[in-house]
C-alpha positions as CSV (number, residue, x, y, z in Angstrom):
1,M,131.9,-19.0,259.1
2,D,134.7,-20.7,257.3
3,A,134.5,-22.2,253.8
4,H,134.5,-25.8,255.1
5,I,131.4,-25.3,257.3
6,K,129.6,-23.5,254.5
7,K,130.4,-26.2,252.0
8,V,129.3,-29.0,254.3
9,Y,126.2,-27.5,255.8
10,V,124.8,-25.0,253.2
11,P,122.3,-26.2,252.0
12,M,121.5,-28.5,254.9
13,T,120.1,-32.0,254.9
14,E,116.8,-32.5,256.6
15,T,118.5,-34.4,259.3
16,G,120.9,-31.6,260.0
17,F,118.2,-29.0,259.9
18,Y,116.0,-30.8,262.3
19,I,118.8,-31.5,264.7
20,L,119.8,-27.8,264.9
21,L,116.2,-26.8,265.1
22,C,115.6,-29.2,268.0
23,L,118.8,-28.2,269.8
24,R,117.7,-24.6,270.3
25,E,116.8,-26.1,273.7
26,P,119.3,-28.6,275.2
27,N,118.3,-32.2,274.4
28,H,119.6,-35.7,273.8
29,G,119.5,-37.8,270.6
30,Y,116.4,-39.8,271.5
31,G,114.6,-36.6,272.5
32,I,115.4,-35.1,269.1
33,V,114.1,-38.3,267.3
34,Q,110.9,-38.0,269.3
35,M,110.5,-34.2,268.6
36,V,111.1,-34.7,264.8
37,K,108.7,-37.5,264.7
38,E,106.1,-35.4,266.4
39,M,106.8,-32.3,264.4
40,T,106.5,-34.1,261.1
41,K,103.5,-36.3,262.2
42,G,105.7,-39.4,261.7
43,D,106.8,-38.5,258.1
44,I,110.4,-38.2,259.2
45,V,111.9,-40.7,261.6
46,L,115.6,-40.3,262.2
47,A,117.5,-43.6,262.4
48,P,119.8,-43.9,265.4
49,G,122.9,-44.4,263.3
50,T,122.1,-41.3,261.2
51,M,121.3,-39.3,264.3
52,Y,124.4,-40.1,266.4
53,G,126.7,-39.8,263.4
54,S,125.3,-36.3,262.7
55,L,125.6,-35.3,266.3
56,S,129.2,-36.4,266.4
57,K,130.1,-34.5,263.2
58,M,128.2,-31.4,264.3
59,E,129.9,-31.4,267.6
60,K,133.3,-31.8,265.9
61,D,132.5,-29.0,263.5
62,G,131.4,-26.7,266.4
63,L,127.7,-26.4,265.5
64,I,126.6,-28.0,268.7
65,R,128.2,-28.6,272.1
66,F,128.0,-31.2,274.8
67,V,126.3,-29.7,277.8
68,R,126.0,-32.6,280.4
69,E,125.2,-36.2,280.9
70,E,121.8,-37.1,282.3
71,D,120.7,-40.7,282.9
72,K,123.5,-41.9,280.7
73,R,122.2,-39.7,277.8
74,K,124.4,-36.9,276.4
75,I,122.7,-33.6,276.3
76,Y,123.6,-31.2,273.5
77,A,122.8,-27.5,272.7
78,I,123.3,-25.4,269.6
79,T,126.2,-23.0,269.5
80,D,126.4,-19.5,268.0
81,L,127.9,-21.1,264.8
82,G,125.1,-23.6,264.7
83,N,122.5,-20.8,265.1
84,E,124.2,-18.9,262.2
85,V,124.0,-22.0,259.9
86,L,120.4,-22.6,261.0
87,S,119.5,-19.0,260.2
88,I,121.1,-19.2,256.7
89,E,119.1,-22.4,256.0
90,M,115.8,-20.9,257.4
91,K,116.2,-17.9,255.1
92,R,117.0,-20.2,252.1
93,I,113.8,-22.3,252.9
94,E,111.7,-19.1,253.2
95,R,113.0,-17.9,249.9
96,L,112.2,-21.2,248.2
97,Y,108.7,-21.1,249.7
98,K,108.1,-17.5,248.7
99,N,109.3,-18.3,245.1
100,M,107.1,-21.3,245.0
101,K,104.0,-19.3,246.1
102,E,104.8,-16.5,243.6
103,M,104.9,-19.1,240.7
104,G,101.8,-20.7,242.1
């Protein structure tokens, strides 16, 4: 992973985190918005501008890739680099959670 990717994506924004998490299975922007809304019980609702801007940047940076178009919707999937970044972030969150619990 190059320095640019690490600088931009580690630590991740919630938006970036949820996009990569949802794209472990191929999906489109609206599908991601719905999944995040459901996962967070409506606490996080990704705005279309934020979502599509993030998808475009992540595709350009190689974290996700365009898979196909379906009913005029672009389907994306996470790449190996995206999985690596997601894994780093998940470990960071686990460490934060563990430390929080220990300090209880």
